[in-house]
C-alpha positions as CSV (number, residue, x, y, z in Angstrom):
1,X,39.9,-27.4,91.7
2,X,40.0,-29.0,88.2
3,X,43.0,-30.0,86.1
4,X,42.4,-27.2,83.7
5,X,41.2,-24.8,86.4
6,X,44.8,-25.5,88.0
7,X,46.5,-25.0,84.7
8,X,44.9,-22.0,84.2
9,X,46.1,-20.4,87.7
10,X,49.4,-21.8,86.8
11,X,49.9,-20.4,83.4
12,X,49.1,-16.9,84.8
13,X,52.1,-16.9,86.8
14,X,54.1,-16.9,83.5
15,X,52.9,-13.1,83.3
16,X,55.6,-12.3,85.9
17,X,58.8,-13.5,84.3
18,X,60.2,-12.2,81.2
19,X,60.9,-15.6,78.9
20,X,59.2,-15.9,76.1
21,X,55.6,-17.8,75.9
22,X,53.4,-19.2,73.4
23,X,50.2,-17.3,73.3
24,X,47.0,-18.9,72.6
25,X,44.7,-16.5,71.6
26,X,40.8,-16.3,70.3
27,X,39.3,-13.4,68.3
28,X,38.7,-10.0,69.7
29,X,34.8,-10.9,70.4
30,X,35.8,-13.4,73.0
31,X,32.6,-15.6,72.6
32,X,32.7,-18.9,74.1
33,X,34.0,-20.8,70.9
34,X,37.4,-18.4,71.4
35,X,37.8,-18.5,75.1
36,X,37.4,-22.5,75.4
37,X,39.6,-23.1,72.1
38,X,42.5,-20.9,73.7
39,X,42.0,-22.5,76.9
40,X,41.6,-25.9,76.0
41,X,44.3,-26.3,73.3
42,X,46.9,-24.5,75.7
43,X,46.1,-27.1,78.1
44,X,46.4,-29.7,75.5
45,X,49.7,-29.1,74.4
46,X,51.1,-28.4,78.0
47,X,50.3,-32.1,78.6
48,X,50.4,-34.2,75.6
49,X,53.4,-36.4,75.4
50,X,53.6,-36.0,71.4
51,X,53.9,-32.6,70.9
52,X,55.8,-31.7,67.7
53,X,59.1,-29.9,68.9
54,X,58.2,-26.8,66.6
55,X,55.6,-25.9,68.9
56,X,58.3,-25.7,71.8
57,X,59.6,-21.9,72.5
58,X,63.4,-22.1,73.5
59,X,63.0,-26.0,74.0
60,X,60.4,-25.6,76.9
61,X,56.5,-25.9,76.7
62,X,55.0,-22.6,77.9
63,X,51.8,-22.3,76.7
64,X,49.5,-19.3,77.9
65,X,45.7,-19.1,77.0
66,X,44.7,-15.2,76.4
67,X,41.2,-13.7,76.5
68,X,41.6,-11.2,73.7
69,X,39.8,-8.4,75.3
70,X,40.2,-6.2,78.1
71,X,39.5,-7.4,81.6
72,X,36.6,-4.7,82.2
73,X,34.7,-6.4,79.7
74,X,35.2,-10.1,80.5
75,X,32.0,-9.8,82.9
76,X,30.0,-9.0,79.6
77,X,30.6,-12.5,78.4
78,X,28.0,-14.2,80.7
79,X,28.3,-17.7,78.7
80,X,32.0,-17.5,79.1
81,X,32.0,-16.8,82.9
82,X,29.4,-19.2,83.5
83,X,31.0,-22.0,81.7
84,X,34.5,-21.3,82.8
85,X,32.7,-21.4,86.5
86,X,31.2,-24.7,85.6
87,X,34.7,-26.2,84.8
88,X,36.0,-24.7,88.2
89,X,38.2,-22.4,86.3
90,X,38.6,-19.2,88.4
91,X,37.6,-16.2,85.9
92,X,40.2,-14.1,87.8
93,X,43.0,-16.6,86.9
94,X,42.2,-15.7,83.2
95,X,44.7,-13.7,81.1
96,X,43.1,-10.7,79.6
97,X,45.3,-9.0,76.9
98,X,45.5,-5.3,78.7
99,X,47.2,-7.5,81.6
100,X,50.1,-8.4,79.2
101,X,53.3,-6.4,79.0
102,X,54.5,-5.4,75.7
103,X,57.7,-6.3,76.1
104,X,56.3,-10.3,76.6
105,X,53.9,-10.0,73.4
106,X,57.1,-8.4,71.6
107,X,58.8,-11.3,72.4
108,X,56.6,-14.1,72.5
109,X,55.0,-16.4,69.6
110,X,51.3,-16.8,68.8
111,X,48.8,-19.6,68.2
112,X,45.7,-18.2,66.7
113,X,42.2,-19.6,67.5
114,X,38.8,-18.9,65.8
115,X,40.6,-16.5,63.6
116,X,43.1,-15.8,61.2
117,X,44.1,-12.2,60.8
118,X,47.0,-10.9,63.0
119,X,45.4,-8.0,64.8
120,X,45.1,-5.9,68.2
121,X,47.8,-7.5,70.5
122,X,49.9,-9.5,67.7
123,X,52.8,-7.7,67.3
124,X,53.4,-9.1,63.7
125,X,52.3,-12.1,61.4
126,X,55.7,-13.6,61.6
127,X,55.2,-14.2,65.3
128,X,52.2,-16.3,64.4
129,X,53.6,-20.4,64.3
130,X,49.9,-21.9,64.0
131,X,46.3,-21.1,63.1
132,X,42.8,-22.6,63.7
133,X,39.8,-21.1,62.2
134,X,36.6,-22.2,61.3
135,X,35.5,-18.8,59.1
136,X,35.8,-18.2,55.1
137,X,39.6,-16.9,54.2
138,X,39.6,-13.2,52.9
139,X,41.0,-13.4,49.8
140,X,43.3,-10.4,50.3
141,X,44.8,-12.0,53.1
142,X,45.2,-15.8,51.6
143,X,48.7,-15.0,50.9
144,X,49.9,-14.3,54.2
145,X,48.4,-17.8,55.3
146,X,50.4,-19.8,52.7
147,X,53.8,-19.9,55.2
148,X,52.1,-21.1,58.2
149,X,51.0,-24.2,59.7
150,X,47.0,-23.6,59.5
151,X,44.0,-25.8,60.0
152,X,41.1,-23.4,58.5
153,X,37.6,-25.6,57.5
154,X,34.1,-24.0,57.3
155,X,32.4,-25.8,60.1
156,X,30.1,-24.8,63.1
157,X,32.5,-24.5,66.0
158,X,36.2,-23.7,66.2
159,X,36.1,-25.9,69.2
160,X,35.6,-29.0,66.6
161,X,39.0,-28.4,65.0
162,X,41.0,-28.3,68.1
163,X,39.0,-31.4,69.1
164,X,40.0,-32.8,65.9
165,X,43.5,-31.7,66.3
166,X,43.8,-33.3,69.4
167,X,42.5,-36.6,67.9
168,X,45.2,-36.4,65.1
169,X,47.8,-36.1,67.6
170,X,46.9,-38.3,70.0
171,X,45.5,-41.0,67.6
172,X,42.6,-40.9,70.0
173,X,40.7,-39.2,72.6
174,X,41.6,-41.6,75.3
175,X,42.7,-40.1,78.1
176,X,41.4,-36.9,77.0
177,X,37.7,-36.8,78.9
178,X,38.5,-33.6,80.5
179,X,39.6,-31.5,77.1
180,X,37.0,-33.1,74.9
181,X,34.1,-32.4,77.6
182,X,35.4,-28.6,77.9
183,X,35.4,-28.2,74.2
184,X,32.2,-30.0,73.8
185,X,30.3,-26.9,75.4
186,X,31.0,-24.6,72.2
187,X,30.3,-27.3,69.9
188,X,26.6,-27.9,70.8
189,X,26.5,-24.0,71.3
190,X,27.9,-23.0,68.0
191,X,25.9,-25.7,66.2
192,X,22.4,-24.5,68.0
193,X,22.4,-28.2,69.0
194,X,22.8,-29.4,65.8
195,X,19.6,-27.9,64.5
196,X,18.7,-28.9,61.2
197,X,16.8,-25.3,60.6
198,X,19.7,-23.5,61.7
199,X,21.8,-25.5,59.4
200,X,25.2,-24.7,61.1
201,X,26.3,-28.3,61.8
202,X,28.8,-29.9,59.4
203,X,30.2,-33.4,58.8
204,X,32.9,-33.0,60.8
205,X,31.2,-31.3,63.5
206,X,28.5,-34.4,63.8
207,X,31.6,-36.7,63.7
208,X,33.6,-35.2,66.3
209,X,30.5,-34.8,68.8
210,X,29.4,-38.8,68.2
211,X,32.9,-39.8,69.0
212,X,33.0,-37.6,72.2
213,X,30.0,-38.0,73.6
214,X,30.5,-42.0,72.9
215,X,33.7,-41.5,75.0
216,X,32.1,-39.4,77.5
217,X,29.0,-41.6,77.9
218,X,26.8,-38.7,77.2
219,X,23.3,-39.0,75.1
220,X,20.6,-36.6,73.6
221,X,19.1,-35.6,76.9
222,X,22.6,-34.5,78.4
223,X,23.5,-32.6,75.1
224,X,19.9,-30.8,75.2
225,X,20.5,-29.6,78.9
226,X,24.1,-28.1,78.2
227,X,22.4,-26.0,75.2
228,X,19.7,-25.0,76.9
229,X,21.9,-24.0,80.2
230,X,24.6,-22.3,78.0
231,X,22.0,-20.6,76.0
232,X,20.4,-19.1,79.4
233,X,23.8,-18.0,80.5
234,X,24.2,-16.1,76.9
235,X,20.9,-14.8,77.0
236,X,20.7,-13.5,80.6
237,X,21.5,-10.0,79.6
238,X,18.8,-8.4,82.1
239,X,21.9,-7.1,84.2
240,X,23.8,-5.4,81.3
241,X,22.7,-1.9,79.9
242,X,22.3,-0.8,76.5
243,X,25.8,0.3,76.1
244,X,27.3,-2.7,78.1
245,X,25.7,-5.0,75.5
246,X,27.1,-3.2,72.5
247,X,30.5,-4.5,73.2
248,X,29.0,-7.9,74.6
249,X,30.1,-9.7,71.2
250,X,31.2,-7.2,68.6
251,X,33.4,-7.1,65.3
252,X,34.9,-4.2,64.0
253,X,35.4,-3.5,60.0
254,X,37.3,-1.0,58.1
255,X,37.7,0.3,54.8
256,X,41.2,-0.7,52.9
257,X,42.6,3.0,53.7
258,X,41.1,2.9,57.3
259,X,39.0,5.8,56.3
260,X,35.6,4.2,57.1
261,X,34.7,1.8,60.1
262,X,31.6,-0.1,60.9
263,X,31.2,-2.1,64.0
264,X,28.8,-5.2,64.1
265,X,27.5,-6.1,67.7
266,X,25.8,-9.5,67.8
267,X,23.2,-9.8,70.5
268,X,21.5,-13.2,72.2
269,X,18.1,-11.5,71.8
270,X,16.2,-9.7,68.8
271,X,17.5,-6.2,68.0
272,X,14.0,-5.2,68.2
273,X,13.9,-6.0,72.0
274,X,17.2,-4.3,72.5
275,X,15.9,-1.0,70.8
276,X,13.6,-1.1,73.6
277,X,16.1,-0.4,76.3
278,X,16.5,2.3,78.2
279,X,18.7,5.3,76.5
280,X,19.5,3.1,73.5
281,X,19.9,5.8,71.4
282,X,22.5,8.1,73.4
283,X,24.1,4.5,74.0
284,X,24.5,3.6,70.2
285,X,26.1,7.0,69.7
286,X,28.5,6.9,72.4
287,X,29.8,3.5,71.3
288,X,29.8,4.6,67.9
289,X,31.8,8.0,68.6
290,X,34.4,5.9,71.3
291,X,35.2,3.6,68.2
292,X,35.1,6.2,65.7
293,X,32.3,4.3,63.4
294,X,30.2,5.7,60.6
295,X,27.8,3.2,60.8
296,X,26.7,0.3,63.2
297,X,25.2,-3.1,62.1
298,X,23.3,-4.9,64.8
299,X,22.4,-8.2,64.7
300,X,20.0,-10.3,66.7
301,X,19.4,-13.9,67.5
302,X,16.8,-15.8,69.3
303,X,16.2,-19.2,70.0
304,X,13.0,-20.9,70.1
305,X,11.6,-23.2,72.2
306,X,10.8,-25.7,68.9
307,X,14.4,-25.7,68.4
308,X,14.5,-23.3,65.6
309,X,15.8,-19.6,65.6
310,X,15.1,-16.2,64.6
311,X,17.0,-13.3,63.4
312,X,16.7,-9.6,62.9
313,X,19.6,-6.9,61.6
314,X,19.5,-3.1,62.2
315,X,21.6,-0.4,60.1
316,X,22.2,2.7,62.4
317,X,23.5,5.7,60.7
318,X,25.9,7.9,62.8
319,X,27.6,10.4,60.4
320,X,27.9,8.4,57.2
321,X,24.4,8.1,55.2
322,X,26.1,7.5,51.9
323,X,27.8,4.4,53.4
324,X,24.5,3.2,54.9
325,X,22.9,3.1,51.2
326,X,25.8,1.3,49.8
327,X,25.4,-1.3,53.0
328,X,21.3,-1.5,52.6
329,X,21.9,-1.8,48.7
330,X,24.3,-4.8,49.3
331,X,22.3,-6.2,52.2
332,X,18.7,-6.1,50.6
333,X,19.1,-5.7,46.8
334,X,22.2,-7.4,45.7
335,X,21.5,-10.4,48.6
336,X,17.7,-10.3,48.0
337,X,17.4,-13.6,47.5
338,X,19.9,-14.9,50.0
339,X,18.9,-13.0,53.2
340,X,15.6,-12.9,52.5
341,X,15.2,-9.2,54.5
342,X,11.9,-7.7,55.4
343,X,11.2,-4.3,57.0
344,X,10.3,-3.9,60.4
345,X,8.8,-1.1,61.7
346,X,10.7,1.0,64.9
347,X,10.4,4.5,66.0
348,X,14.1,5.4,66.0
349,X,14.8,7.8,62.6
350,X,18.7,6.3,62.6
351,X,17.8,3.0,62.6
352,X,16.5,1.0,59.9
353,X,15.3,-2.6,61.4
354,X,14.9,-5.6,59.4
355,X,13.4,-9.4,59.7
356,X,16.0,-11.9,58.5
357,X,14.1,-14.7,57.0
358,X,17.5,-16.7,55.9
359,X,18.4,-17.6,59.7
360,X,21.1,-19.4,58.2
361,X,23.2,-16.6,57.4
362,X,24.8,-15.7,60.5
363,X,27.5,-12.7,61.3
364,X,30.3,-15.0,59.6
365,X,28.3,-14.8,56.3
366,X,27.0,-11.1,56.3
367,X,30.6,-9.7,57.4
368,X,32.1,-10.2,54.0
369,X,29.2,-8.5,52.1
370,X,29.5,-5.6,54.4
371,X,33.5,-5.3,54.1
372,X,32.4,-5.4,49.9
373,X,30.2,-2.2,50.6
374,X,33.3,-0.8,52.8
375,X,35.7,-1.2,50.0
376,X,33.2,0.1,47.3
377,X,32.7,-3.1,45.5
């Protein structure tokens, strides 16, 4: 078992005790970036000799990485389970949010990675002691963040920010081979292997990756193999039903008064291919009913053998046609030049499908547009 795998196994034992811990928790999609950042940062903080004192809890180091999904949904994260196994981490040792008692949550503190808003399992924002995120700050929540130690920077991967934290605390990547090799996976995947056409990588991603690969003795061919293996693992959804695939990588949005709810599932395949799966319409309705959604926004992506990507997007009306009109207006009219959406034919009346010509715009950029429609702006 690897050192990181042993740490994860030992850390899980803290669930049995009542002493508070510092949970390191990613976002609710639990994609590779979130999962690896949670484990990688907790592992680093447990082992560094230069840990800032304010991160101690009762004078002790107790950092526990937590997957921000239920245990039953973890197998849906095919790239996460694959990558953990590649690094000799037993999936059964990972802690999922439904396995933690409310008593432990209420006395513990939290470090947020790959998101910056305390939701779900985090009982209150005042329990958060540090934040790392690479998405734009929601303006209505900006004032909350001023009181917390934050590292929010728009880069391709949150793992880049964790690697930068390691470099800043330690002064270099010396003696950090296992941690930086672990973090390298989501950096390569989320930047689409530093594809120029995808335009996900930012200067800090490039800088960190260059330094990490020099330290590990990795080259372009090694990186390409890592990328292809991760894409294959993420795209292997052949065993998942249409309903399961909706939960694989999903984000929820709501209006300010919580009266309207939109789910945004992201697929490692094109939406047009997803819509060909068996029982797809029934699955869309069941998924929406279970989460009390008014509409669904499906986002698909396919990596091409040429190194580029394709994207498409669909709006699924469940019960709120007026909201559908507002969302489509925001996406196709107000952001016509930005997103460059083109109508695509499909046979489902409740679904409006579009090819997305601007492949640089991901869910991270499109979610704020949908949020404005939800809020009536």
